[in-house]
C-alpha distance (Angstrom), angle and dihedral (degrees) to the residues before:
residue distance angle dihedral
M1 . . .
N2 3.78 . .
T3 3.79 91.9 .
I4 3.81 129.6 124.3
G5 3.77 102.3 -87.1
Y6 3.81 103.6 164.6
F7 3.80 141.9 16.0
E8 3.80 131.5 -153.0
I9 3.75 135.3 -157.0
Q10 3.79 120.4 -155.9
S11 3.78 115.8 -146.4
S12 3.77 135.5 -170.5
N13 3.83 87.1 -159.3
P14 3.82 110.8 27.4
E15 3.82 95.2 -175.1
R16 3.84 90.1 55.8
E17 3.82 93.5 48.7
I18 3.82 92.5 44.5
R19 3.83 89.4 55.1
F20 3.81 90.1 46.8
Y21 3.84 97.0 50.6
K22 3.80 93.5 40.4
A23 3.82 90.2 52.7
V24 3.81 96.0 43.3
F25 3.82 102.8 37.5
G26 3.84 105.5 11.9
W27 3.81 91.4 -121.6
K28 3.79 118.7 168.2
F29 3.85 118.7 -129.2
I30 3.83 123.0 -157.3
K31 3.80 119.5 -171.9
E32 3.79 111.7 -127.9
E33 3.79 110.3 -140.0
F34 3.83 101.1 -174.8
V35 3.81 103.1 56.0
P36 3.84 125.3 94.3
I37 3.82 93.8 -118.1
E38 3.83 138.4 48.2
Y39 3.77 99.3 -83.6
Y40 3.82 137.5 166.7
R41 3.82 123.3 -167.4
I42 3.81 112.7 -135.2
E43 3.82 121.5 -146.7
T44 3.80 116.4 -162.8
N45 3.79 133.6 167.2
S46 3.82 89.9 -94.5
I47 3.82 130.5 7.3
N48 3.81 113.2 19.0
G49 3.74 126.9 -139.3
G50 3.75 148.3 164.6
L51 3.79 142.7 -111.3
L52 3.80 120.1 -143.3
K53 3.78 136.4 -176.8
R54 3.80 104.9 -96.5
P55 3.84 108.7 -103.4
A56 3.83 94.4 -156.4
K57 3.79 140.2 25.4
V58 3.78 120.6 -68.2
P59 3.83 108.6 -98.6
P60 3.81 113.8 -109.8
T61 3.80 114.4 -93.2
E62 3.83 91.3 -111.2
S63 3.83 91.3 57.9
G64 3.77 96.3 85.3
T65 3.77 129.5 -118.7
N66 3.81 118.9 13.4
A67 3.77 98.3 -170.0
F68 3.78 146.6 162.0
V69 3.81 116.5 -79.4
C70 3.78 115.6 -124.5
S71 3.80 123.6 -152.4
V72 3.77 122.7 -150.1
Q73 3.81 119.2 -141.5
V74 3.80 107.9 -130.3
E75 3.78 134.5 -176.5
S76 3.80 94.2 -127.6
F77 3.80 123.3 22.1
D78 3.82 93.1 -164.4
K79 3.79 96.8 48.5
T80 3.81 92.9 45.0
G81 3.84 90.6 46.2
Q82 3.79 89.8 54.3
L83 3.83 90.6 49.0
I84 3.81 90.1 51.7
L85 3.81 92.4 50.1
S86 3.83 94.9 44.2
N87 3.83 89.4 52.6
G88 3.81 96.0 53.8
G89 3.82 101.5 -86.3
R90 3.80 123.7 132.6
V91 3.77 135.0 -145.6
A92 3.82 113.7 -102.3
L93 3.82 97.6 174.7
P94 3.81 120.2 2.4
K95 3.80 124.1 -119.8
F96 3.82 114.5 -71.8
A97 3.78 136.1 169.9
I98 3.77 126.2 -104.8
P99 3.82 90.7 -158.7
G100 3.75 114.2 -115.4
R101 3.81 92.9 1.7
C102 3.79 119.2 58.0
W103 3.80 152.4 -45.9
Q104 3.81 110.9 -93.3
G105 3.80 134.1 -172.4
Y106 3.78 140.8 158.0
F107 3.76 132.1 -129.8
I108 3.80 139.5 -177.2
D109 3.78 119.3 -128.8
T110 3.80 125.7 -141.4
D111 3.83 91.3 -84.2
S112 3.84 94.4 49.3
N113 3.80 96.0 -101.5
T114 3.80 115.0 146.5
F115 3.80 120.2 -133.9
G116 3.79 135.8 162.5
I117 3.74 135.5 -134.9
F118 3.81 128.0 -161.1
E119 3.76 137.4 -172.7
V120 3.78 116.2 -154.9
D121 3.79 109.6 -123.8
E122 3.78 120.9 155.5
K123 3.81 88.4 -164.0
A124 3.80 93.8 59.7
K125 3.83 113.7 127.2
């Protein structure tokens, strides 16, 4: 547990990025129908991930790294979420279900970096 188990790419134009990553790396994209956002599951030859419609503007080029978001698989979403908050982190996107897979949520660390955590739970809905 507590290892990187998933990555995500935010995209202003998901169709464009899907074409790009398919062409460059041969990744497979599967549209998720039962999540509250436009979301595509990514299957690779190793760690899997997702591509989602960017929820905010692209940071200006001079702002520094505009990177993938990694999610850490945890044993308990709620306990880990409390640890994050009690250590100075903030909620970026509250806990939500990926039906039949997991509980997912996003936080901001003490230097304004976004990261996710997820708890595998096949009963999540």
